[in-house]
C-alpha positions in Angstrom: 26.0 95.2 -208.6 24.7 98.7 -208.0 28.2 99.7 -209.7 28.0 97.1 -212.8 30.8 95.4 -211.9 28.2 92.0 -211.4 25.3 90.8 -212.7 24.2 89.2 -210.2 25.4 88.3 -206.1 24.3 85.6 -203.7 23.8 86.3 -199.7 24.0 84.0 -196.9 20.9 84.2 -194.8 20.8 81.3 -192.3 22.9 78.0 -191.6 21.6 74.9 -190.0 23.7 74.8 -187.2 24.4 78.8 -186.7 20.7 80.0 -186.9 19.9 83.3 -189.1 21.6 86.0 -190.2 19.2 88.9 -189.6 21.2 91.6 -191.1 21.4 90.6 -194.4 17.7 90.6 -194.7 18.0 94.0 -193.0 20.4 95.0 -195.9 18.4 93.8 -198.9 15.0 95.6 -197.6 17.2 99.0 -197.2 18.7 98.8 -200.4 15.7 97.5 -202.4 17.4 94.3 -203.7 14.7 91.7 -205.0 15.5 87.8 -204.0 15.2 85.5 -207.3 16.0 82.4 -206.0 17.9 80.3 -203.3 20.7 77.9 -203.1 21.6 75.7 -200.1 25.3 74.6 -200.2 27.2 71.9 -197.9 29.9 73.9 -195.6 33.4 72.4 -194.5 35.2 74.7 -192.3 39.0 74.1 -192.8 41.7 75.3 -190.6 44.6 76.9 -193.1 48.3 78.5 -192.6 51.0 79.4 -194.6 53.0 76.4 -195.9 55.3 75.1 -193.5 53.1 75.9 -190.4 51.9 73.1 -188.2 49.1 73.1 -185.7 51.3 73.4 -182.9 52.7 76.9 -184.8 49.1 78.3 -184.6 48.4 80.9 -181.7 45.7 83.0 -183.5 42.8 81.9 -185.7 41.0 84.6 -187.7 37.4 84.2 -189.3 33.7 85.2 -189.4 32.0 84.7 -186.6 29.3 82.2 -188.6 32.6 80.0 -188.7 33.4 80.3 -185.6 29.9 79.1 -184.3 30.4 76.0 -186.2 33.5 74.9 -185.2 33.5 75.7 -181.4 34.1 72.0 -180.2 37.6 71.8 -182.4 38.7 75.3 -180.4 37.4 73.3 -177.1 40.2 71.1 -177.9 43.2 73.9 -178.5 42.2 76.4 -175.9 45.6 78.2 -176.7 44.3 79.6 -179.8 43.0 83.3 -179.7 40.1 84.0 -181.5 39.5 86.7 -183.7 36.5 87.9 -185.9 36.7 89.4 -188.9 34.5 90.1 -191.8 34.6 87.3 -194.3 36.1 83.8 -193.9 37.7 84.0 -197.4 39.5 87.6 -196.1 40.6 85.9 -193.8 42.6 83.6 -195.5 43.5 86.4 -198.0 44.9 88.3 -195.0 47.2 85.6 -193.9 48.6 84.9 -197.3 48.8 88.7 -198.2 50.6 89.7 -194.9 52.3 86.6 -194.8 51.2 85.8 -191.2 53.4 83.3 -189.3 51.2 81.8 -186.2 48.1 82.7 -187.6 45.3 80.7 -189.4 42.2 81.3 -190.9 39.0 79.0 -191.2 37.5 79.0 -194.6 36.8 77.0 -197.5 39.4 75.0 -199.5 38.6 76.9 -202.7 40.4 79.7 -200.3 43.2 77.7 -199.3 43.8 77.1 -203.0 43.2 80.9 -203.9 45.5 82.4 -201.6 48.4 79.7 -201.8 47.6 78.3 -198.1 47.8 74.7 -196.7 45.1 73.4 -194.8 46.4 72.3 -191.4 43.3 70.4 -190.3 40.3 69.7 -192.8 36.4 69.7 -192.1 36.7 71.1 -188.2 32.9 72.0 -188.1 31.3 69.9 -185.2 28.1 69.1 -187.3 29.0 67.5 -190.6 25.4 67.9 -191.7 26.0 71.8 -191.8 24.6 73.7 -194.7 24.1 77.3 -195.4 21.3 79.1 -197.5 22.2 81.8 -199.6 19.5 83.9 -201.7 20.1 84.7 -205.3 20.1 88.5 -206.1 19.5 89.3 -209.8 18.1 92.7 -210.6 17.8 91.5 -214.3 16.3 88.1 -213.9 12.7 87.8 -213.8 11.2 84.8 -212.0 8.0 83.2 -214.3 4.8 83.4 -212.3 4.1 80.0 -213.1 7.7 78.8 -211.2 6.6 81.2 -207.9 5.9 79.0 -205.0 7.6 81.2 -202.2 8.1 84.6 -201.3 10.3 86.7 -198.5 8.3 89.9 -197.2 8.9 92.1 -194.4 6.1 94.3 -192.8 5.3 96.4 -189.2 2.2 95.7 -187.2 0.5 98.5 -184.9 1.3 97.1 -181.1 -2.1 96.2 -180.4 -2.8 92.5 -178.7 -3.1 89.9 -181.2 -2.2 91.4 -184.1 0.8 89.4 -185.4 -1.4 86.5 -184.9 -4.6 88.0 -186.8 -1.9 87.9 -189.5 -0.9 84.4 -189.5 -4.6 83.2 -188.8 -5.5 84.8 -192.3 -2.4 83.3 -194.0 -3.1 79.8 -192.4 -6.6 80.6 -193.8 -5.6 80.9 -197.0 -3.6 77.6 -197.0 -0.2 79.7 -196.9 2.6 77.4 -195.3 4.8 79.6 -193.2 8.5 78.6 -193.3 10.1 81.5 -191.4 9.5 84.3 -189.5 12.1 87.0 -187.5 11.8 90.3 -186.2 14.1 93.0 -185.6 13.4 96.5 -183.2 12.3 99.1 -185.0 14.6 102.2 -184.1 12.4 105.1 -182.6 9.1 103.2 -182.3 9.1 101.7 -178.6 7.6 98.3 -179.1 7.4 98.1 -182.7 9.4 95.3 -185.0 10.1 94.9 -188.5 8.5 91.2 -188.9 10.6 89.1 -191.8 8.7 86.3 -192.7 8.6 83.5 -195.7 6.1 81.8 -197.4 5.4 78.7 -199.3 2.1 78.5 -201.6 0.9 76.0 -204.2 -1.6 78.2 -205.8 0.0 81.9 -206.9 -3.9 83.3 -206.7 -4.4 81.8 -203.2 -1.0 83.8 -202.4 -2.3 86.9 -203.9 -5.6 86.7 -202.3 -4.0 86.3 -199.2 -1.7 89.3 -199.6 -4.9 91.2 -200.2 -6.7 90.0 -197.1 -3.7 90.9 -194.7 -2.2 94.2 -196.4 -4.7 96.4 -194.5 -3.6 95.2 -191.2 0.1 96.0 -192.0 2.4 99.2 -192.1 5.5 99.4 -194.8 5.0 96.1 -196.6 7.7 95.2 -198.4 7.6 92.0 -201.1 11.4 91.5 -200.9 11.4 88.5 -203.3 9.0 85.8 -205.0 11.0 82.9 -206.3 10.7 79.3 -206.9 11.7 77.0 -203.4 14.4 74.9 -203.7 13.3 72.6 -201.1 
C-alpha cells in the first residue's frame, strides 16, 4: 500500500481454532495502518501437489504454521510426512508448482490449487469444519462514517502498579463498553510492562468518547488503531 501497488489490504488476526495472530496487530501498530473494517471467512484446508502425485507419494508438506494447527488430526494419521513451516499457505503452493517439487505437498485453499495448477489430493483436511478466520480491512483512503462506527481496536501501556488494568476495565464497563478481545505483548526494555491490545464494541459513539476521555489519563502510549463497523 505504501508503494501504491494496492488501494487496500486485508490481514488475518485470529482463527476460531488456532487463536490470535498477535504479531499482526504489532505490525499494524508499528506501521501506523488504520483498521477500517473486518470480515470473517470460512477456511477450508486442502492437501495439494503436482498433477499425478498420490497421497502415498508425499513425504514432505509445506504450509503456514496456523494451517498446520488447523490440520493436526489429519497429519497424526500420516506420521511419515515431514511438516515444514512456511510464510504463507498460497506461497507454499506456488513454490511446489514453480520448483516442480515431487513428493512435496502444500496445504492451501482450492483457489491456490487452481491458480498454480496443482491437484487436490485430500480436500477439507481441517480438524474442525466450523473453521473461520477473522481478517481486518486496511484502507488508507476509506473513511467510516461515525454513525456506522460501533467497534474500536486500540493499544496502550499501563504503569506497573497493582490493579492498573482492572481500574481501566472497570471504567470501560461503567460506560457500557463491551470488551470483546484483550491480548498483551511484553514491552522491550521495560520490565513487567506490556502493550495491551483490546477491542471494544459499543452502541453509542458519544459514550465511547466519554469512556476514552476517562481512561486516557491512566494510560501511556495510547493508539487508536481503528474505528469501524462490527461484522458480528
